[in-house]
LOTILO-306925 format. One record per residue (C-alpha): x, y, z; chain; residue number from 0; residue in one letter. Coordinates in pm, whole numbers. Layout:
<rs>
<<X, Y, Z>, A, NUM, A>,
...
</rs>
This chain:
<rs>
<<8657, 4594, 6779>, A, 0, X>,
<<8363, 4690, 6992>, A, 1, X>,
<<8169, 4998, 6869>, A, 2, X>,
<<8148, 5142, 7227>, A, 3, X>,
<<8456, 5352, 7276>, A, 4, X>,
<<8597, 5477, 7604>, A, 5, X>,
<<8578, 5842, 7704>, A, 6, X>,
<<8776, 6034, 7961>, A, 7, X>,
<<8643, 6270, 8226>, A, 8, X>,
<<8739, 6556, 8008>, A, 9, X>,
<<8543, 6413, 7722>, A, 10, X>,
<<8239, 6371, 7944>, A, 11, X>,
<<8258, 6726, 8065>, A, 12, X>,
<<8284, 6861, 7709>, A, 13, X>,
<<7999, 6646, 7579>, A, 14, X>,
<<7779, 6735, 7878>, A, 15, X>,
<<7864, 7107, 7864>, A, 16, X>,
<<8005, 7119, 8231>, A, 17, X>,
<<8335, 7151, 8396>, A, 18, X>,
<<8568, 6866, 8494>, A, 19, X>,
<<8506, 6946, 8859>, A, 20, X>,
<<8143, 6869, 8803>, A, 21, X>,
<<8224, 6522, 8665>, A, 22, X>,
<<8446, 6459, 8971>, A, 23, X>,
<<8153, 6552, 9199>, A, 24, X>,
<<7919, 6312, 9007>, A, 25, X>,
<<8176, 6026, 9061>, A, 26, X>,
<<8207, 6104, 9429>, A, 27, X>,
<<7841, 6172, 9519>, A, 28, X>,
<<7659, 5921, 9300>, A, 29, X>,
<<7719, 5553, 9388>, A, 30, X>,
<<7553, 5441, 9058>, A, 31, X>,
<<7802, 5637, 8843>, A, 32, X>,
<<7955, 5398, 8582>, A, 33, X>,
<<8276, 5241, 8680>, A, 34, X>,
<<8595, 5286, 8465>, A, 35, X>,
<<8647, 5024, 8192>, A, 36, X>,
<<9012, 5109, 8126>, A, 37, X>,
<<9274, 5372, 8134>, A, 38, X>,
<<9480, 5456, 8440>, A, 39, X>,
<<9408, 5579, 8797>, A, 40, X>,
<<9475, 5939, 8698>, A, 41, X>,
<<9303, 5915, 8355>, A, 42, X>,
<<9031, 5654, 8367>, A, 43, X>,
<<8816, 5554, 8069>, A, 44, X>,
<<8443, 5507, 8082>, A, 45, X>,
<<8201, 5339, 7850>, A, 46, X>,
<<8037, 5601, 7628>, A, 47, X>,
<<7703, 5410, 7626>, A, 48, X>,
<<7714, 5364, 8002>, A, 49, X>,
<<7781, 5738, 8051>, A, 50, X>,
<<7507, 5831, 7813>, A, 51, X>,
<<7247, 5612, 7985>, A, 52, X>,
<<7342, 5744, 8336>, A, 53, X>,
<<7304, 6098, 8230>, A, 54, X>,
<<6973, 6035, 8066>, A, 55, X>,
<<6838, 5852, 8383>, A, 56, X>,
<<6948, 6143, 8601>, A, 57, X>,
<<6790, 6408, 8380>, A, 58, X>,
<<7109, 6583, 8266>, A, 59, X>,
<<7135, 6713, 7910>, A, 60, X>,
<<7366, 6500, 7710>, A, 61, X>,
<<7372, 6452, 7331>, A, 62, X>,
<<7658, 6295, 7126>, A, 63, X>,
<<7695, 6450, 6782>, A, 64, X>,
<<7817, 6264, 6480>, A, 65, X>,
<<8146, 6441, 6501>, A, 66, X>,
<<8192, 6341, 6867>, A, 67, X>,
<<8088, 5981, 6812>, A, 68, X>,
<<8314, 5946, 6513>, A, 69, X>,
<<8610, 6095, 6700>, A, 70, X>,
<<8572, 5873, 6994>, A, 71, X>,
<<8549, 5556, 6789>, A, 72, X>,
<<8842, 5668, 6570>, A, 73, X>,
<<9049, 5734, 6877>, A, 74, X>,
<<8966, 5391, 7028>, A, 75, X>,
<<9080, 5220, 6711>, A, 76, X>,
<<9445, 5263, 6810>, A, 77, X>,
<<9687, 5414, 7061>, A, 78, X>,
<<9778, 5779, 7088>, A, 79, X>,
<<10094, 5730, 6879>, A, 80, X>,
<<9873, 5601, 6590>, A, 81, X>,
<<9627, 5888, 6610>, A, 82, X>,
<<9784, 6089, 6330>, A, 83, X>,
<<9777, 5789, 6093>, A, 84, X>,
<<9413, 5729, 6192>, A, 85, X>,
<<9325, 6093, 6103>, A, 86, X>,
<<9508, 6055, 5773>, A, 87, X>,
<<9316, 5732, 5713>, A, 88, X>,
<<8982, 5918, 5768>, A, 89, X>,
<<9098, 6203, 5540>, A, 90, X>,
<<9172, 5962, 5253>, A, 91, X>,
<<8827, 5804, 5302>, A, 92, X>,
<<8667, 6151, 5271>, A, 93, X>,
<<8862, 6204, 4952>, A, 94, X>,
<<8716, 5888, 4810>, A, 95, X>,
<<8364, 5987, 4916>, A, 96, X>,
<<8417, 6320, 4733>, A, 97, X>,
<<8536, 6133, 4428>, A, 98, X>,
<<8874, 6297, 4406>, A, 99, X>,
<<9108, 6112, 4172>, A, 100, X>,
<<9436, 6218, 4342>, A, 101, X>,
<<9637, 5915, 4478>, A, 102, X>,
<<9812, 5947, 4812>, A, 103, X>,
<<9992, 5683, 5004>, A, 104, X>,
<<9772, 5517, 5262>, A, 105, X>,
<<9906, 5494, 5624>, A, 106, X>,
<<10022, 5157, 5756>, A, 107, X>,
<<9713, 5112, 5969>, A, 108, X>,
<<9362, 4987, 5900>, A, 109, X>,
<<9097, 5027, 6176>, A, 110, X>,
<<8886, 4722, 6230>, A, 111, X>,
<<8584, 4921, 6326>, A, 112, X>,
<<8336, 4857, 6042>, A, 113, X>,
<<8115, 5155, 6147>, A, 114, X>,
<<8376, 5425, 6078>, A, 115, X>,
<<8309, 5460, 5698>, A, 116, X>,
<<7932, 5516, 5767>, A, 117, X>,
<<8004, 5781, 6034>, A, 118, X>,
<<8244, 5960, 5794>, A, 119, X>,
<<7969, 5967, 5524>, A, 120, X>,
<<7725, 6109, 5773>, A, 121, X>,
<<7970, 6374, 5896>, A, 122, X>,
<<8054, 6473, 5532>, A, 123, X>,
<<7680, 6497, 5447>, A, 124, X>,
<<7627, 6722, 5750>, A, 125, X>,
<<7931, 6958, 5728>, A, 126, X>,
<<8093, 6894, 5388>, A, 127, X>,
<<8411, 6698, 5322>, A, 128, X>,
<<8657, 6978, 5389>, A, 129, X>,
<<8489, 7090, 5708>, A, 130, X>,
<<8452, 6734, 5828>, A, 131, X>,
<<8824, 6670, 5795>, A, 132, X>,
<<8889, 7005, 5954>, A, 133, X>,
<<8696, 6895, 6265>, A, 134, X>,
<<8902, 6580, 6288>, A, 135, X>,
<<9226, 6773, 6256>, A, 136, X>,
<<9109, 7016, 6527>, A, 137, X>,
<<9028, 6728, 6765>, A, 138, X>,
<<9373, 6573, 6691>, A, 139, X>,
<<9544, 6909, 6783>, A, 140, X>,
<<9340, 6938, 7103>, A, 141, X>,
<<9421, 6573, 7202>, A, 142, X>,
<<9798, 6632, 7147>, A, 143, X>,
<<9827, 6998, 7238>, A, 144, X>,
<<10142, 6927, 7449>, A, 145, X>,
<<10322, 6736, 7179>, A, 146, X>,
<<10241, 6940, 6865>, A, 147, X>,
<<10369, 7288, 6783>, A, 148, X>,
<<10096, 7444, 6568>, A, 149, X>,
<<10132, 7807, 6451>, A, 150, X>,
<<9851, 8029, 6576>, A, 151, X>,
<<9610, 8130, 6299>, A, 152, X>,
<<9660, 8506, 6359>, A, 153, X>,
<<10042, 8460, 6347>, A, 154, X>,
<<10004, 8253, 6030>, A, 155, X>,
<<9799, 8521, 5859>, A, 156, X>,
<<10046, 8791, 5957>, A, 157, X>,
<<10344, 8595, 5821>, A, 158, X>,
<<10172, 8522, 5487>, A, 159, X>,
<<10054, 8885, 5450>, A, 160, X>,
<<10408, 9012, 5501>, A, 161, X>,
<<10586, 8763, 5285>, A, 162, X>,
<<10349, 8621, 5024>, A, 163, X>,
<<10161, 8763, 4719>, A, 164, X>,
<<9879, 8615, 4521>, A, 165, X>,
<<10009, 8376, 4251>, A, 166, X>,
<<10336, 8306, 4433>, A, 167, X>,
<<10503, 7964, 4461>, A, 168, X>,
<<10532, 7924, 4836>, A, 169, X>,
<<10747, 7680, 5036>, A, 170, X>,
<<10723, 7573, 5396>, A, 171, X>,
<<11017, 7338, 5482>, A, 172, X>,
<<10868, 7253, 5823>, A, 173, X>,
<<10495, 7249, 5732>, A, 174, X>,
<<10370, 7044, 6022>, A, 175, X>,
<<9995, 7024, 5973>, A, 176, X>,
<<9995, 7287, 5692>, A, 177, X>,
<<9874, 7583, 5889>, A, 178, X>,
<<10100, 7839, 5710>, A, 179, X>,
<<10048, 7697, 5363>, A, 180, X>,
<<9672, 7701, 5412>, A, 181, X>,
<<9690, 8071, 5518>, A, 182, X>,
<<9877, 8164, 5195>, A, 183, X>,
<<9662, 8403, 4984>, A, 184, X>,
<<9602, 8244, 4640>, A, 185, X>,
<<9932, 8051, 4608>, A, 186, X>,
<<10003, 7928, 4255>, A, 187, X>,
<<10182, 7626, 4403>, A, 188, X>,
<<10242, 7524, 4768>, A, 189, X>,
<<10548, 7319, 4852>, A, 190, X>,
<<10573, 7152, 5186>, A, 191, X>,
<<10808, 6920, 5373>, A, 192, X>,
<<10799, 6772, 5725>, A, 193, X>,
<<10993, 6513, 5916>, A, 194, X>,
<<10676, 6355, 6042>, A, 195, X>,
<<10523, 6151, 5751>, A, 196, X>,
<<10180, 6138, 5914>, A, 197, X>,
<<10175, 6513, 5949>, A, 198, X>,
<<10294, 6560, 5588>, A, 199, X>,
<<10002, 6338, 5478>, A, 200, X>,
<<9754, 6547, 5674>, A, 201, X>,
<<9892, 6866, 5510>, A, 202, X>,
<<9853, 6712, 5163>, A, 203, X>,
<<9490, 6626, 5235>, A, 204, X>,
<<9412, 6970, 5381>, A, 205, X>,
<<9560, 7142, 5083>, A, 206, X>,
<<9360, 6923, 4845>, A, 207, X>,
<<9045, 6992, 5034>, A, 208, X>,
<<9116, 7362, 5013>, A, 209, X>,
<<9175, 7352, 4642>, A, 210, X>,
<<9544, 7446, 4642>, A, 211, X>,
<<9785, 7281, 4405>, A, 212, X>,
<<10066, 7139, 4620>, A, 213, X>,
<<10354, 6901, 4644>, A, 214, X>,
<<10425, 6763, 4990>, A, 215, X>,
<<10731, 6557, 5085>, A, 216, X>,
<<10804, 6366, 5402>, A, 217, X>,
<<11157, 6396, 5545>, A, 218, X>,
<<11397, 6625, 5729>, A, 219, X>,
<<11453, 6939, 5531>, A, 220, X>,
<<11799, 7002, 5669>, A, 221, X>,
<<11940, 6650, 5623>, A, 222, X>,
<<11738, 6547, 5324>, A, 223, X>,
<<11617, 6840, 5120>, A, 224, X>,
<<11303, 6739, 4939>, A, 225, X>,
<<11333, 7023, 4684>, A, 226, X>,
<<11701, 7047, 4594>, A, 227, X>,
<<11770, 7323, 4340>, A, 228, X>,
<<11416, 7461, 4345>, A, 229, X>,
<<11342, 7818, 4437>, A, 230, X>,
<<11016, 7974, 4539>, A, 231, X>,
<<10873, 8333, 4544>, A, 232, X>,
<<10822, 8314, 4920>, A, 233, X>,
<<10916, 8095, 5214>, A, 234, X>,
<<10722, 8076, 5536>, A, 235, X>,
<<10844, 7857, 5823>, A, 236, X>,
<<10791, 7788, 6190>, A, 237, X>,
<<11092, 7552, 6245>, A, 238, X>,
<<11149, 7327, 6552>, A, 239, X>,
<<11320, 7520, 6827>, A, 240, X>,
<<11631, 7397, 7014>, A, 241, X>,
<<11706, 7087, 6810>, A, 242, X>,
<<12074, 7041, 6870>, A, 243, X>,
<<12085, 6719, 6668>, A, 244, X>,
<<12024, 6903, 6346>, A, 245, X>,
<<12334, 6761, 6165>, A, 246, X>,
<<12610, 7012, 6244>, A, 247, X>,
<<12892, 6767, 6163>, A, 248, X>,
<<12732, 6604, 5858>, A, 249, X>,
<<12628, 6940, 5700>, A, 250, X>,
<<12955, 7135, 5773>, A, 251, X>,
<<13033, 7192, 5397>, A, 252, X>,
<<12675, 7238, 5282>, A, 253, X>,
<<12643, 7514, 5014>, A, 254, X>,
<<12336, 7654, 5179>, A, 255, X>,
<<12553, 7817, 5451>, A, 256, X>,
<<12623, 8131, 5242>, A, 257, X>,
<<12634, 8350, 5559>, A, 258, X>,
<<12854, 8113, 5771>, A, 259, X>,
<<12831, 7770, 5929>, A, 260, X>,
<<12568, 7779, 6207>, A, 261, X>,
<<12695, 7688, 6542>, A, 262, X>,
<<12587, 7358, 6691>, A, 263, X>,
<<12358, 7531, 6948>, A, 264, X>,
<<12202, 7766, 6683>, A, 265, X>,
<<11985, 7537, 6477>, A, 266, X>,
<<11743, 7819, 6401>, A, 267, X>,
<<12010, 8003, 6203>, A, 268, X>,
<<12048, 7688, 5990>, A, 269, X>,
<<11673, 7709, 5914>, A, 270, X>,
<<11706, 8077, 5824>, A, 271, X>,
<<11979, 8003, 5564>, A, 272, X>,
<<11790, 7696, 5430>, A, 273, X>,
<<11485, 7923, 5372>, A, 274, X>,
<<11709, 8187, 5193>, A, 275, X>,
<<11870, 7916, 4974>, A, 276, X>,
<<11521, 7827, 4839>, A, 277, X>,
<<11407, 8188, 4770>, A, 278, X>,
<<11462, 8340, 4427>, A, 279, X>,
<<11653, 8665, 4403>, A, 280, X>,
<<11415, 8932, 4521>, A, 281, X>,
<<11197, 8681, 4703>, A, 282, X>,
<<11091, 8699, 5068>, A, 283, X>,
<<11100, 8478, 5370>, A, 284, X>,
<<10917, 8493, 5703>, A, 285, X>,
<<11052, 8272, 5981>, A, 286, X>,
<<10944, 8241, 6339>, A, 287, X>,
<<11246, 8236, 6581>, A, 288, X>,
<<11303, 8217, 6949>, A, 289, X>,
<<11371, 8558, 7099>, A, 290, X>,
<<11713, 8453, 7229>, A, 291, X>,
<<11846, 8392, 6868>, A, 292, X>,
<<11856, 8766, 6815>, A, 293, X>,
<<12111, 8819, 7091>, A, 294, X>,
<<12307, 8492, 7163>, A, 295, X>,
<<12684, 8536, 7126>, A, 296, X>,
<<12750, 8208, 6927>, A, 297, X>,
<<12534, 8325, 6639>, A, 298, X>,
<<12666, 8685, 6611>, A, 299, X>,
<<12888, 8610, 6310>, A, 300, X>,
<<12597, 8475, 6105>, A, 301, X>,
<<12375, 8762, 6216>, A, 302, X>,
<<12640, 9011, 6111>, A, 303, X>,
<<12677, 8863, 5764>, A, 304, X>,
<<12302, 8854, 5718>, A, 305, X>,
<<12307, 9232, 5794>, A, 306, X>,
<<12599, 9304, 5573>, A, 307, X>,
<<12437, 9116, 5275>, A, 308, X>,
<<12117, 9302, 5320>, A, 309, X>,
<<11921, 8973, 5380>, A, 310, X>,
<<11779, 9047, 5722>, A, 311, X>,
<<11520, 9325, 5685>, A, 312, X>,
<<11318, 9318, 6006>, A, 313, X>,
<<11287, 9159, 6351>, A, 314, X>,
<<10948, 9191, 6509>, A, 315, X>,
<<10867, 9077, 6868>, A, 316, X>,
<<10504, 8960, 6831>, A, 317, X>,
<<10417, 8955, 7206>, A, 318, X>,
<<10589, 8969, 7538>, A, 319, X>,
<<10763, 8636, 7605>, A, 320, X>,
<<10677, 8498, 7259>, A, 321, X>,
<<10885, 8431, 6950>, A, 322, X>,
<<11024, 8684, 6712>, A, 323, X>,
<<10933, 8713, 6342>, A, 324, X>,
<<11231, 8751, 6115>, A, 325, X>,
<<11153, 8902, 5771>, A, 326, X>,
<<11424, 8834, 5511>, A, 327, X>,
<<11487, 8906, 5143>, A, 328, X>,
<<11737, 8750, 4904>, A, 329, X>,
<<11909, 9042, 4743>, A, 330, X>,
<<11912, 9055, 4361>, A, 331, X>,
<<12257, 9067, 4185>, A, 332, X>,
<<12398, 9418, 4220>, A, 333, X>,
<<12132, 9539, 4456>, A, 334, X>,
<<12237, 9783, 4712>, A, 335, X>,
<<12189, 9678, 5072>, A, 336, X>,
<<11942, 9880, 5284>, A, 337, X>,
<<12091, 10124, 5536>, A, 338, X>,
<<11859, 10012, 5822>, A, 339, X>,
<<11672, 9719, 5984>, A, 340, X>,
<<11322, 9738, 6117>, A, 341, X>,
<<11330, 9641, 6491>, A, 342, X>,
<<10979, 9655, 6632>, A, 343, X>,
<<10803, 9541, 6954>, A, 344, X>,
<<10453, 9489, 6821>, A, 345, X>,
<<10312, 9397, 7170>, A, 346, X>,
<<10035, 9194, 7010>, A, 347, X>,
<<9929, 9464, 6769>, A, 348, X>,
<<9976, 9280, 6442>, A, 349, X>,
<<9809, 9552, 6233>, A, 350, X>,
<<10076, 9796, 6355>, A, 351, X>,
<<10344, 9540, 6244>, A, 352, X>,
<<10197, 9549, 5896>, A, 353, X>,
<<10189, 9919, 5888>, A, 354, X>,
<<10554, 9956, 5992>, A, 355, X>,
<<10667, 9692, 5747>, A, 356, X>,
<<10484, 9888, 5470>, A, 357, X>,
<<10683, 10204, 5585>, A, 358, X>,
<<11011, 10026, 5567>, A, 359, X>,
<<11284, 10161, 5523>, A, 360, X>,
<<11145, 10499, 5620>, A, 361, X>,
<<10972, 10419, 5936>, A, 362, X>,
<<11058, 10548, 6284>, A, 363, X>,
<<11164, 10204, 6411>, A, 364, X>,
<<11449, 10147, 6162>, A, 365, X>,
<<11793, 10114, 6320>, A, 366, X>,
<<12110, 10185, 6101>, A, 367, X>,
<<12291, 9870, 6013>, A, 368, X>,
<<12617, 10037, 6106>, A, 369, X>,
<<12492, 10070, 6469>, A, 370, X>,
<<12418, 9691, 6494>, A, 371, X>,
<<12762, 9573, 6367>, A, 372, X>,
<<12937, 9574, 6698>, A, 373, X>,
<<13085, 9285, 6908>, A, 374, X>,
<<12737, 9161, 7002>, A, 375, X>,
<<12540, 9214, 6680>, A, 376, X>,
<<12223, 9217, 6894>, A, 377, X>,
<<11914, 9263, 6686>, A, 378, X>,
<<11663, 9231, 6965>, A, 379, X>,
<<11394, 9506, 6949>, A, 380, X>,
<<11390, 9535, 7325>, A, 381, X>,
<<11771, 9616, 7323>, A, 382, X>,
<<11724, 9912, 7094>, A, 383, X>,
<<11396, 10042, 7236>, A, 384, X>,
<<11544, 10351, 7421>, A, 385, X>,
<<11738, 10453, 7109>, A, 386, X>,
<<11418, 10435, 6902>, A, 387, X>,
<<11228, 10646, 7156>, A, 388, X>,
<<11498, 10908, 7150>, A, 389, X>,
<<11491, 10909, 6767>, A, 390, X>,
<<11108, 10950, 6769>, A, 391, X>,
<<11127, 11245, 7018>, A, 392, X>,
<<11390, 11415, 6797>, A, 393, X>,
<<11174, 11370, 6492>, A, 394, X>,
<<10871, 11518, 6674>, A, 395, X>,
<<11076, 11802, 6802>, A, 396, X>,
<<11206, 11885, 6457>, A, 397, X>,
<<10852, 11885, 6316>, A, 398, X>,
<<10740, 12107, 6596>, A, 399, X>,
<<11033, 12355, 6547>, A, 400, X>,
<<10953, 12358, 6171>, A, 401, X>,
<<10592, 12444, 6232>, A, 402, X>,
<<10681, 12731, 6475>, A, 403, X>,
<<10835, 12926, 6197>, A, 404, X>,
<<10503, 12973, 6020>, A, 405, X>,
<<10253, 12984, 6302>, A, 406, X>,
<<10305, 13073, 6676>, A, 407, X>,
<<10234, 12794, 6916>, A, 408, X>,
<<10032, 12863, 7232>, A, 409, X>,
<<10230, 12892, 7551>, A, 410, X>,
<<10206, 12600, 7787>, A, 411, X>,
<<10106, 12637, 8152>, A, 412, X>,
<<10412, 12620, 8374>, A, 413, X>,
<<10203, 12445, 8637>, A, 414, X>,
<<10154, 12145, 8405>, A, 415, X>,
<<10499, 12117, 8246>, A, 416, X>,
<<10733, 12196, 8529>, A, 417, X>,
<<10749, 11970, 8839>, A, 418, X>,
<<10917, 12247, 9037>, A, 419, X>,
<<10603, 12462, 9036>, A, 420, X>,
<<10399, 12182, 9210>, A, 421, X>,
<<10411, 12145, 9593>, A, 422, X>,
<<10634, 11873, 9724>, A, 423, X>,
<<10450, 11574, 9873>, A, 424, X>,
<<10724, 11392, 10048>, A, 425, X>,
<<10905, 11418, 10387>, A, 426, X>,
<<11282, 11371, 10449>, A, 427, X>,
<<11331, 11475, 10809>, A, 428, X>,
<<11161, 11169, 10970>, A, 429, X>,
<<11345, 10914, 10748>, A, 430, X>,
<<11638, 10715, 10893>, A, 431, X>,
<<11982, 10828, 10775>, A, 432, X>,
<<12040, 10494, 10598>, A, 433, X>,
<<11746, 10530, 10359>, A, 434, X>,
<<11763, 10754, 10057>, A, 435, X>,
<<11496, 11015, 10017>, A, 436, X>,
<<11291, 11053, 9703>, A, 437, X>,
<<11428, 11326, 9476>, A, 438, X>,
<<11181, 11350, 9198>, A, 439, X>,
<<10816, 11433, 9204>, A, 440, X>,
<<10557, 11183, 9083>, A, 441, X>,
<<10354, 11287, 8781>, A, 442, X>,
<<10040, 11472, 8842>, A, 443, X>,
<<9701, 11304, 8776>, A, 444, X>,
<<9564, 11348, 8429>, A, 445, X>,
<<9902, 11387, 8252>, A, 446, X>,
<<9978, 11151, 7959>, A, 447, X>,
<<10318, 10978, 7972>, A, 448, X>,
<<10567, 11059, 7711>, A, 449, X>,
<<10611, 10702, 7584>, A, 450, X>,
<<10395, 10391, 7565>, A, 451, X>,
<<10117, 10520, 7340>, A, 452, X>,
<<10042, 10284, 7056>, A, 453, X>,
<<9792, 10358, 6771>, A, 454, X>,
<<9549, 10101, 6647>, A, 455, X>,
<<9542, 10040, 6268>, A, 456, X>,
<<9291, 9845, 6062>, A, 457, X>,
<<9393, 9500, 5939>, A, 458, X>,
<<9426, 9409, 5578>, A, 459, X>,
<<9237, 9132, 5398>, A, 460, X>,
<<9366, 8805, 5252>, A, 461, X>,
<<9265, 8621, 4938>, A, 462, X>,
<<9155, 8264, 4889>, A, 463, X>,
<<9323, 7989, 4689>, A, 464, X>,
<<9137, 7862, 4387>, A, 465, X>,
<<9335, 7561, 4247>, A, 466, X>,
<<9264, 7190, 4293>, A, 467, X>,
<<9565, 6953, 4248>, A, 468, X>,
<<9795, 6804, 4499>, A, 469, X>,
<<10053, 6531, 4522>, A, 470, X>,
<<10248, 6351, 4791>, A, 471, X>,
<<10589, 6192, 4713>, A, 472, X>,
<<10915, 6087, 4865>, A, 473, X>,
<<11214, 6326, 4848>, A, 474, X>,
<<11385, 6340, 4509>, A, 475, X>,
<<11747, 6233, 4492>, A, 476, X>,
<<11974, 6539, 4436>, A, 477, X>,
<<12209, 6346, 4218>, A, 478, X>,
<<11959, 6246, 3940>, A, 479, X>,
<<11652, 6397, 3789>, A, 480, X>,
<<11448, 6078, 3774>, A, 481, X>,
<<11459, 5931, 4117>, A, 482, X>,
<<11291, 5594, 4161>, A, 483, X>,
<<11198, 5652, 4529>, A, 484, X>,
<<10883, 5845, 4462>, A, 485, X>,
<<10578, 5710, 4631>, A, 486, X>,
<<10319, 5899, 4428>, A, 487, X>,
<<10287, 6113, 4112>, A, 488, X>,
<<10429, 6454, 4101>, A, 489, X>,
<<10203, 6754, 4114>, A, 490, X>,
<<9952, 6767, 3835>, A, 491, X>,
<<10042, 7123, 3777>, A, 492, X>,
<<10397, 7016, 3685>, A, 493, X>,
<<10268, 6759, 3429>, A, 494, X>,
<<10039, 7009, 3262>, A, 495, X>,
<<9711, 6828, 3329>, A, 496, X>,
<<9411, 7047, 3362>, A, 497, X>,
</rs>
């Protein structure tokens, strides 16, 4: 293949440090601008060397870094559907350059660009092997931002802080590119599975680069569990949303549905019970869920059983219009179920979510379970917000009345507290009889509203992983302990090798 890859208008704008509109103006105003060499009418491809020469001739700053040149040539080695395999191929080459002895299956693609290994070596010498692979993964996510569902780094840190502890065995049954497993503070062992084999390979390479012992399995966790019978200390998961073909008919009698068979249109409740099935008694689970799952009628029976069993501990709305975070715990035998559930609208304040979770079950945002077990079993924080505000006002009033027994409180000014003492600023005589007149006064300037104030709390810190073994294998057969379908050795931590 030619060593001159094609670049899009967006690539030219990024490399030249300008906007895409500027590139469009160059094409329209300059007759000597390079012609497209491929692509489509809406997304043309230009020769990188031609673009580089034109910019230098016109005195425009343009410099292609080693990472940019490597990415463009790697992307030109195949189509967009092969890009994940190409990134995995580059990661395995970086492992070889680092001298890592771990054996992982190679993707079924071999680029014919002979200059790629040299560029990989130059990039590793400049940034390090782990950082070099991280740059390639970042470019891959940017190129497929509409296809990939990647957990935001701040959300991943929040989930692992609330559910994981240092030294835990952590499982992510829908690991994707490994964002949640990489955010786990000091995991003793990371277990991952994903239906996309190329994404699972990238996860295994990233965990190895980070020094975390791990076992990664390709395959659908619901239809083909890669860790049958295994339990973890914590489970973190960002499952696929709205997948109605999750196997409702085939998995009707599955023993994982301890809290009821999930309806066909509620695949997220199947993922919740799958996570609970892989948590040890007393273990924790953090699962991202669509906000509608907390209130849809078809799932009310499963939600009610989760509440009665004491498994559902908190539902946190992370941001307006975003997903909810469900925090669950597998009760130990004989453990008494909690009397309340934390229902919090964090409004983007993740430090506040951590604080309220630390206060659970004694916080101000806990709703009694008995109040939730109605015909709807609605656990949406927005549904119970007025009730929570009333409870907070009652608690503040009780504290104020208790303090008044020991020390007199200064009298408030009537002009500030009573709207009747302020002059009216509306007219009613000139209004048509069909329009309603205002009946309440607007708040005076300078007064603070009763609700809506939210404190700001410092964020906690996270630890770093320190171990160095990883493996990548096929799912084990649940009927026998020695399955012959493995494609690589099991985790070195299981075999006892140092």
